[in-house]
N, CA and C atoms as an extended XYZ file, in Angstrom:
327
Properties=species:S:1:pos:R:3:atomname:S:1:resname:S:1:resid:I:1 pbc="F F F"
N         0.967       -1.106        0.346 N   MET     1
C         0.039       -0.091        0.202 CA  MET     1
C         1.036        1.296       -0.200 C   MET     1
N         0.773        2.407       -0.728 N   SER     2
C         1.399        3.209       -0.949 CA  SER     2
C         1.360        4.324        0.227 C   SER     2
N         0.257        4.238        1.321 N   GLY     3
C         0.915        5.139        2.187 CA  GLY     3
C         0.623        4.395        3.628 C   GLY     3
N         1.492        3.229        3.226 N   SER     4
C         1.949        2.674        4.785 CA  SER     4
C         3.316        2.645        5.506 C   SER     4
N         3.316        2.626        6.568 N   VAL     5
C         4.734        2.840        7.415 CA  VAL     5
C         5.960        2.676        6.501 C   VAL     5
N         6.765        3.260        6.696 N   SER     6
C         8.238        2.933        5.813 CA  SER     6
C         8.770        2.030        6.627 C   SER     6
N         9.848        1.204        6.279 N   SER     7
C        10.450        0.356        6.672 CA  SER     7
C        11.499        0.769        7.816 C   SER     7
N        11.570        2.168        8.622 N   ALA     8
C        12.179        2.726        9.349 CA  ALA     8
C        11.216        3.232       10.238 C   ALA     8
N         9.885        2.657       10.081 N   GLY     9
C         8.648        2.634       11.236 CA  GLY     9
C         8.295        4.239       11.047 C   GLY     9
N         8.545        4.774       10.254 N   GLU    10
C         8.066        6.532       10.420 CA  GLU    10
C         6.760        6.197        9.407 C   GLU    10
N         5.787        7.061        9.761 N   MET    11
C         4.534        7.388        8.941 CA  MET    11
C         4.942        8.300        7.772 C   MET    11
N         3.904        8.304        6.773 N   SER    12
C         3.821        8.841        5.803 CA  SER    12
C         3.577       10.385        6.354 C   SER    12
N         3.853       11.079        5.268 N   THR    13
C         2.968       12.648        5.636 CA  THR    13
C         1.971       12.256        5.532 C   THR    13
N         1.153       11.897        4.161 N   ALA    14
C        -0.557       11.531        4.662 CA  ALA    14
C        -1.011       10.929        6.151 C   ALA    14
N        -0.334        9.969        6.665 N   GLN    15
C        -0.815        9.508        7.651 CA  GLN    15
C        -0.351       10.148        8.980 C   GLN    15
N         0.729       11.183        8.534 N   LEU    16
C         0.817       12.042       10.095 CA  LEU    16
C        -0.102       13.112       10.042 C   LEU    16
N        -0.603       13.610        8.670 N   ILE    17
C        -1.866       14.624        8.921 CA  ILE    17
C        -2.863       14.072        9.598 C   ILE    17
N        -2.909       12.893        8.806 N   GLN    18
C        -4.638       11.866        9.335 CA  GLN    18
C        -4.517       11.538       10.751 C   GLN    18
N        -3.495       11.613       11.291 N   GLN    19
C        -3.041       11.004       12.783 CA  GLN    19
C        -3.700       12.276       13.524 C   GLN    19
N        -2.972       13.578       13.071 N   VAL    20
C        -3.033       15.020       13.730 CA  VAL    20
C        -4.511       15.195       13.702 C   VAL    20
N        -5.538       15.018       12.534 N   ALA    21
C        -6.839       15.442       12.905 CA  ALA    21
C        -7.572       14.839       13.234 C   ALA    21
N        -7.013       13.175       13.542 N   LEU    22
C        -7.967       12.300       14.388 CA  LEU    22
C        -7.867       12.525       16.171 C   LEU    22
N        -6.412       13.176       16.216 N   LEU    23
C        -6.132       13.733       17.850 CA  LEU    23
C        -6.778       14.532       18.024 C   LEU    23
N        -6.864       15.885       17.338 N   ARG    24
C        -7.667       17.131       17.530 CA  ARG    24
C        -9.102       16.611       17.770 C   ARG    24
N        -9.283       15.908       17.070 N   TRP    25
C       -10.906       15.593       16.719 CA  TRP    25
C       -11.516       14.688       17.934 C   TRP    25
N       -10.479       14.011       18.874 N   LEU    26
C       -10.588       12.886       19.951 CA  LEU    26
C       -10.455       13.980       20.983 C   LEU    26
N        -9.661       14.898       21.023 N   ASN    27
C        -9.678       15.917       22.204 CA  ASN    27
C       -10.997       16.864       22.071 C   ASN    27
N       -11.087       17.041       21.209 N   SER    28
C       -12.207       18.149       21.242 CA  SER    28
C       -13.926       17.847       20.676 C   SER    28
N       -14.077       16.656       20.140 N   GLN    29
C       -15.290       16.095       19.887 CA  GLN    29
C       -15.877       17.155       18.946 C   GLN    29
N       -15.436       18.492       18.259 N   THR    30
C       -16.372       19.500       17.625 CA  THR    30
C       -16.464       19.283       16.332 C   THR    30
N       -17.574       19.398       15.735 N   GLU    31
C       -18.134       19.397       14.162 CA  GLU    31
C       -17.486       19.482       13.443 C   GLU    31
N       -16.461       21.081       13.766 N   GLU    32
C       -15.408       21.175       12.683 CA  GLU    32
C       -14.262       20.169       12.646 C   GLU    32
N       -13.712       19.780       13.862 N   ASP    33
C       -12.679       18.863       13.882 CA  ASP    33
C       -13.096       17.652       13.428 C   ASP    33
N       -14.584       17.278       13.486 N   ARG    34
C       -14.952       16.069       12.936 CA  ARG    34
C       -14.801       16.216       11.221 C   ARG    34
N       -15.352       17.300       10.684 N   GLY    35
C       -14.984       17.452        9.582 CA  GLY    35
C       -14.044       17.528        8.715 C   GLY    35
N       -12.971       17.863        9.494 N   ILE    36
C       -11.303       18.097        9.037 CA  ILE    36
C       -10.951       16.615        9.145 C   ILE    36
N       -11.445       16.023       10.045 N   LEU    37
C       -10.782       14.150       10.282 CA  LEU    37
C       -11.478       13.809        8.604 C   LEU    37
N       -12.566       13.791        8.513 N   ALA    38
C       -13.664       13.195        7.412 CA  ALA    38
C       -12.855       13.673        6.099 C   ALA    38
N       -12.378       14.975        5.816 N   ALA    39
C       -12.024       15.313        4.505 CA  ALA    39
C       -10.442       15.124        4.547 C   ALA    39
N        -9.623       14.955        5.327 N   VAL    40
C        -8.334       14.493        5.421 CA  VAL    40
C        -8.383       12.764        5.225 C   VAL    40
N        -9.191       12.155        5.568 N   THR    41
C        -9.493       10.511        5.658 CA  THR    41
C        -9.890       10.544        4.206 C   THR    41
N       -10.782       11.436        3.722 N   GLY    42
C       -11.469       11.265        2.339 CA  GLY    42
C       -10.640       11.374        0.949 C   GLY    42
N        -9.607       12.250        1.324 N   VAL    43
C        -8.092       12.371        0.640 CA  VAL    43
C        -7.250       11.573        0.344 C   VAL    43
N        -7.259       11.292        1.797 N   GLN    44
C        -6.235        9.610        1.773 CA  GLN    44
C        -6.845        8.438        0.934 C   GLN    44
N        -8.124        8.296        0.981 N   VAL    45
C        -8.600        6.896        0.392 CA  VAL    45
C        -8.898        7.573       -0.722 C   VAL    45
N        -9.090        8.324       -1.149 N   GLY    46
C        -8.789        8.566       -2.792 CA  GLY    46
C        -7.731        8.858       -3.514 C   GLY    46
N        -6.939        9.043       -2.690 N   ARG    47
C        -5.168        8.872       -3.584 CA  ARG    47
C        -5.115        7.558       -3.575 C   ARG    47
N        -5.217        6.517       -2.204 N   GLU    48
C        -4.639        5.286       -2.519 CA  GLU    48
C        -5.928        4.623       -3.552 C   GLU    48
N        -6.827        4.900       -3.657 N   LEU    49
C        -7.878        4.404       -4.628 CA  LEU    49
C        -7.443        4.799       -5.938 C   LEU    49
N        -6.938        5.906       -6.446 N   LEU    50
C        -6.302        6.335       -7.699 CA  LEU    50
C        -5.066        5.533       -7.924 C   LEU    50
N        -4.073        5.064       -6.847 N   ASN    51
C        -3.045        4.682       -7.111 CA  ASN    51
C        -3.145        3.052       -7.359 C   ASN    51
N        -4.126        2.566       -6.800 N   ARG    52
C        -4.677        1.194       -7.005 CA  ARG    52
C        -5.235        1.061       -8.525 C   ARG    52
N        -6.255        1.909       -8.839 N   LEU    53
C        -6.581        1.988      -10.139 CA  LEU    53
C        -5.575        2.250      -11.244 C   LEU    53
N        -4.941        2.917      -11.201 N   THR    54
C        -3.730        3.484      -12.062 CA  THR    54
C        -2.495        2.717      -11.907 C   THR    54
N        -2.247        2.236      -10.838 N   GLY    55
C        -0.947        1.348      -10.593 CA  GLY    55
C         0.019        1.994      -10.331 C   GLY    55
N         0.119        3.482      -10.761 N   GLN    56
C         1.168        4.415      -10.560 CA  GLN    56
C         2.196        3.628       -9.394 C   GLN    56
N         1.694        3.486       -8.405 N   ASP    57
C         2.754        3.251       -7.169 CA  ASP    57
C         3.466        1.901       -7.911 C   ASP    57
N         3.133        0.998       -8.756 N   LYS    58
C         3.734       -0.099       -8.906 CA  LYS    58
C         4.730        0.358      -10.336 C   LYS    58
N         4.453        0.793      -11.007 N   VAL    59
C         5.007        1.502      -12.246 CA  VAL    59
C         6.359        2.340      -11.296 C   VAL    59
N         6.025        3.098      -10.412 N   ASP    60
C         7.189        3.682       -9.852 CA  ASP    60
C         8.119        2.577       -9.690 C   ASP    60
N         7.866        1.712       -8.991 N   ALA    61
C         8.587        0.582       -8.075 CA  ALA    61
C         9.198       -0.336       -9.293 C   ALA    61
N         8.519        0.074      -10.153 N   TYR    62
C         9.235       -1.044      -11.575 CA  TYR    62
C        10.525       -0.354      -12.155 C   TYR    62
N        10.194        0.776      -12.138 N   LYS    63
C        11.082        1.900      -12.764 CA  LYS    63
C        12.571        1.966      -11.783 C   LYS    63
N        12.364        2.063      -10.767 N   ARG    64
C        13.295        2.122       -9.718 CA  ARG    64
C        13.983        0.851       -9.353 C   ARG    64
N        13.150       -0.223       -9.809 N   ASP    65
C        14.068       -1.800       -9.887 CA  ASP    65
C        14.469       -1.708      -11.075 C   ASP    65
N        14.262       -1.197      -12.443 N   CYS    66
C        15.011       -1.172      -13.531 CA  CYS    66
C        16.299       -0.441      -13.392 C   CYS    66
N        16.468        0.840      -12.773 N   ILE    67
C        17.343        1.869      -12.716 CA  ILE    67
C        18.514        0.712      -11.717 C   ILE    67
N        18.087        0.920      -10.221 N   LEU    68
C        18.632       -0.170       -9.634 CA  LEU    68
C        19.461       -1.119      -10.331 C   LEU    68
N        19.012       -2.001      -11.074 N   CYS    69
C        19.562       -3.130      -11.905 CA  CYS    69
C        20.552       -2.739      -12.638 C   CYS    69
N        20.612       -1.742      -13.314 N   ILE    70
C        21.524       -1.390      -14.363 CA  ILE    70
C        22.629       -0.544      -13.918 C   ILE    70
N        22.311        0.211      -12.800 N   SER    71
C        23.445        0.586      -11.989 CA  SER    71
C        24.444       -0.632      -11.210 C   SER    71
N        23.765       -1.571      -10.812 N   GLN    72
C        24.227       -2.637       -9.990 CA  GLN    72
C        24.942       -3.242      -11.056 C   GLN    72
N        24.734       -3.353      -12.386 N   PHE    73
C        25.620       -3.694      -13.647 CA  PHE    73
C        26.989       -3.211      -13.593 C   PHE    73
N        26.559       -1.521      -13.598 N   LEU    74
C        27.592       -0.960      -14.137 CA  LEU    74
C        28.905       -1.399      -12.907 C   LEU    74
N        28.066       -1.028      -11.704 N   ARG    75
C        29.201       -0.908      -10.472 CA  ARG    75
C        30.211       -2.278      -10.563 C   ARG    75
N        29.110       -3.063      -10.989 N   ALA    76
C        29.889       -4.720      -11.300 CA  ALA    76
C        30.783       -5.177      -12.026 C   ALA    76
N        30.574       -4.135      -12.933 N   ASN    77
C        31.484       -4.103      -14.487 CA  ASN    77
C        31.642       -3.287      -14.971 C   ASN    77
N        32.871       -2.340      -14.400 N   PRO    78
C        33.195       -1.279      -14.463 CA  PRO    78
C        33.723       -1.173      -16.210 C   PRO    78
N        34.436       -2.212      -16.587 N   ARG    79
C        35.108       -2.443      -17.693 CA  ARG    79
C        34.383       -3.040      -18.733 C   ARG    79
N        32.554       -2.886      -18.653 N   ALA    80
C        31.751       -3.658      -19.460 CA  ALA    80
C        32.011       -2.660      -21.133 C   ALA    80
N        31.913       -3.053      -21.973 N   SER    81
C        32.091       -2.476      -23.426 CA  SER    81
C        30.681       -1.871      -24.013 C   SER    81
N        30.629       -0.855      -24.483 N   GLN    82
C        29.239       -0.284      -24.954 CA  GLN    82
C        27.933       -0.995      -25.089 C   GLN    82
N        28.651       -2.341      -26.033 N   ALA    83
C        27.632       -3.530      -26.487 CA  ALA    83
C        27.263       -3.696      -25.517 C   ALA    83
N        27.988       -4.378      -24.442 N   GLN    84
C        27.477       -4.926      -23.278 CA  GLN    84
C        26.389       -4.103      -22.181 C   GLN    84
N        26.941       -3.098      -22.265 N   ILE    85
C        25.770       -1.802      -21.207 CA  ILE    85
C        24.555       -1.803      -22.427 C   ILE    85
N        24.935       -1.749      -23.490 N   ASN    86
C        23.448       -1.280      -24.332 CA  ASN    86
C        22.692       -2.710      -24.150 C   ASN    86
N        23.316       -3.533      -24.078 N   ALA    87
C        22.408       -5.212      -24.065 CA  ALA    87
C        21.299       -5.167      -22.638 C   ALA    87
N        22.507       -4.639      -21.568 N   GLU    88
C        21.869       -4.696      -19.879 CA  GLU    88
C        21.332       -3.685      -19.700 C   GLU    88
N        21.151       -2.295      -20.354 N   VAL    89
C        19.856       -1.790      -20.543 CA  VAL    89
C        18.864       -2.115      -21.384 C   VAL    89
N        19.067       -2.875      -22.235 N   GLU    90
C        17.936       -3.163      -23.091 CA  GLU    90
C        17.081       -4.308      -22.547 C   GLU    90
N        17.642       -5.299      -21.998 N   LYS    91
C        17.399       -6.384      -20.986 CA  LYS    91
C        16.666       -5.552      -20.178 C   LYS    91
N        17.035       -4.754      -19.229 N   ASN    92
C        15.887       -3.916      -18.100 CA  ASN    92
C        15.027       -3.375      -18.536 C   ASN    92
N        15.161       -2.632      -19.779 N   VAL    93
C        13.939       -1.855      -19.878 CA  VAL    93
C        12.741       -2.673      -20.908 C   VAL    93
N        13.201       -3.695      -21.384 N   LEU    94
C        12.099       -4.565      -21.751 CA  LEU    94
C        11.703       -5.510      -20.628 C   LEU    94
N        11.795       -5.728      -19.765 N   LEU    95
C        11.467       -5.906      -18.312 CA  LEU    95
C        10.515       -5.122      -17.721 C   LEU    95
N        11.011       -4.033      -17.446 N   PHE    96
C        10.465       -2.571      -17.161 CA  PHE    96
C         9.080       -2.750      -17.673 C   PHE    96
N         9.216       -2.942      -19.370 N   ALA    97
C         7.811       -2.549      -20.568 CA  ALA    97
C         7.023       -3.845      -20.121 C   ALA    97
N         7.292       -4.897      -20.027 N   ALA    98
C         6.695       -5.972      -19.683 CA  ALA    98
C         5.905       -6.149      -18.341 C   ALA    98
N         6.436       -5.631      -17.716 N   ARG    99
C         6.058       -5.435      -16.055 CA  ARG    99
C         4.831       -4.506      -16.362 C   ARG    99
N         5.251       -3.337      -16.825 N   VAL   100
C         3.798       -2.078      -16.734 CA  VAL   100
C         2.664       -2.979      -17.682 C   VAL   100
N         3.170       -3.419      -18.869 N   ARG   101
C         1.942       -4.138      -19.766 CA  ARG   101
C         1.347       -5.157      -19.025 C   ARG   101
N         1.581       -5.571      -17.802 N   ALA   102
C         1.052       -6.610      -17.172 CA  ALA   102
C         0.111       -6.447      -16.251 C   ALA   102
N         0.448       -5.281      -16.066 N   LEU   103
C        -0.212       -4.312      -14.818 CA  LEU   103
C        -1.572       -4.224      -15.778 C   LEU   103
N        -1.554       -3.695      -16.941 N   GLU   104
C        -3.175       -3.522      -17.581 CA  GLU   104
C        -3.842       -4.702      -17.810 C   GLU   104
N        -3.578       -5.840      -17.902 N   VAL   105
C        -4.602       -6.861      -17.469 CA  VAL   105
C        -4.507       -7.729      -16.100 C   VAL   105
N        -4.208       -6.914      -15.216 N   ALA   106
C        -4.403       -7.181      -13.682 CA  ALA   106
C        -5.274       -7.068      -13.117 C   ALA   106
N        -5.935       -7.625      -12.248 N   PRO   107
C        -7.097       -7.119      -11.381 CA  PRO   107
C        -6.976       -5.937      -10.715 C   PRO   107
N        -7.722       -5.260      -10.620 N   VAL   108
C        -7.801       -3.823      -10.402 CA  VAL   108
C        -7.588       -3.469       -8.555 C   VAL   108
N        -8.025       -4.442       -7.790 N   LEU   109
C        -8.080       -4.225       -6.314 CA  LEU   109
C        -7.540       -5.703       -6.075 C   LEU   109
């Protein structure tokens, strides 16, 4: 999930804002604070639904993975020829493209 807690145990900015709104409402129980909490939660839910519908979070992860694989190859093979580098880049870009295409046929939720 894109709004999940990081591996360091930290909340995302969206989660922090939602928790502040929740804490504020719990302390006051006013209609104004309830409205703020509902709005913040609605935005967060909407953002998550959009990410799931578009698959953008997965595309971003695939892109990072593609770049990481290429950089690891370059680090491990500092004397690689231009042809070897081109082949590695092409292989990883094709894998990235295949993964993105697979999202088009994957179930939405």
